[in-house]
C-alpha positions as a printed NumPy array, in Angstrom:
array([[-34.859, -34.342, -13.348],
       [-36.665, -37.34 , -14.847],
       [-33.396, -38.991, -15.872],
       [-31.967, -38.518, -12.389],
       [-34.951, -40.228, -10.744],
       [-34.94 , -43.038, -13.321],
       [-31.216, -43.541, -12.738],
       [-31.845, -43.695,  -8.992],
       [-34.679, -46.134,  -9.572],
       [-32.44 , -48.345, -11.717],
       [-29.726, -48.207,  -9.076],
       [-32.247, -49.102,  -6.377],
       [-33.53 , -52.083,  -8.395],
       [-29.991, -53.272,  -9.063],
       [-29.01 , -53.062,  -5.399],
       [-32.27 , -54.658,  -4.288],
       [-31.83 , -57.611,  -6.676],
       [-28.156, -57.911,  -5.786],
       [-29.105, -58.026,  -2.108],
       [-31.619, -60.831,  -2.778],
       [-28.978, -62.842,  -4.633],
       [-26.501, -62.258,  -1.815],
       [-29.068, -63.391,   0.746],
       [-29.747, -66.599,  -1.183],
       [-26.038, -67.351,  -1.434],
       [-25.566, -66.628,   2.264],
       [-28.495, -68.856,   3.218],
       [-27.07 , -71.618,   1.032],
       [-23.705, -71.344,   2.751],
       [-25.342, -71.409,   6.185],
       [-27.304, -74.495,   5.175],
       [-24.19 , -76.32 ,   4.007],
       [-22.369, -75.369,   7.215],
       [-25.28 , -76.709,   9.272],
       [-25.049, -79.989,   7.341],
       [-21.317, -80.172,   8.047],
       [-21.935, -79.56 ,  11.756],
       [-24.43 , -82.434,  11.848],
       [-21.895, -84.75 ,  10.179],
       [-19.148, -83.706,  12.589],
       [-21.41 , -84.257,  15.6  ],
       [-22.238, -87.755,  14.351],
       [-18.554, -88.538,  13.845],
       [-17.696, -87.353,  17.349],
       [-20.522, -89.336,  18.931],
       [-19.559, -92.515,  17.068],
       [-15.979, -92.174,  18.266],
       [-16.963, -92.063,  21.951],
       [-18.342, -94.75 ,  24.208],
       [-22.   , -94.756,  25.151],
       [-21.2  , -93.793,  28.75 ],
       [-19.18 , -90.69 ,  29.269],
       [-16.355, -91.313,  31.717],
       [-14.767, -88.352,  33.466],
       [-11.233, -87.531,  32.429],
       [ -8.84 , -87.797,  35.371],
       [ -7.7  , -84.358,  36.439],
       [ -4.642, -85.479,  38.387],
       [ -1.542, -86.662,  36.603],
       [  0.889, -88.926,  38.401],
       [  4.414, -87.562,  38.201],
       [  7.638, -89.178,  39.349],
       [  9.008, -87.667,  42.519],
       [ 12.751, -87.286,  43.011],
       [ 14.536, -89.133,  45.774],
       [ 15.107, -87.008,  48.846],
       [ 18.403, -85.14 ,  48.939],
       [ 20.981, -87.051,  50.98 ],
       [ 23.867, -84.601,  50.874],
       [ 25.561, -85.742,  47.662],
       [ 24.219, -85.355,  44.155],
       [ 24.664, -87.962,  41.485],
       [ 24.495, -86.517,  37.965],
       [ 23.343, -89.864,  36.552],
       [ 20.342, -89.991,  38.916],
       [ 19.414, -86.449,  37.952],
       [ 19.725, -87.27 ,  34.246],
       [ 17.612, -90.414,  34.657],
       [ 14.953, -88.415,  36.473],
       [ 14.749, -85.799,  33.746]])
């Protein structure tokens, strides 16, 4: 019975230490990702003007000439 409890204790210590190492690695990765986010935010802000202008929502599109009874294939091709 003593060997079983000591084996469980060793397993517990191993898993506990492994978990601590995993946490440190995870925290290091999170820290490096936070640093990358800061750099990306700076790059985006430097690429934009100081005043934010709204992006036009309407796009101007050519309108076809009204149908006059006869179709011209060249006009249709030029439109497309």
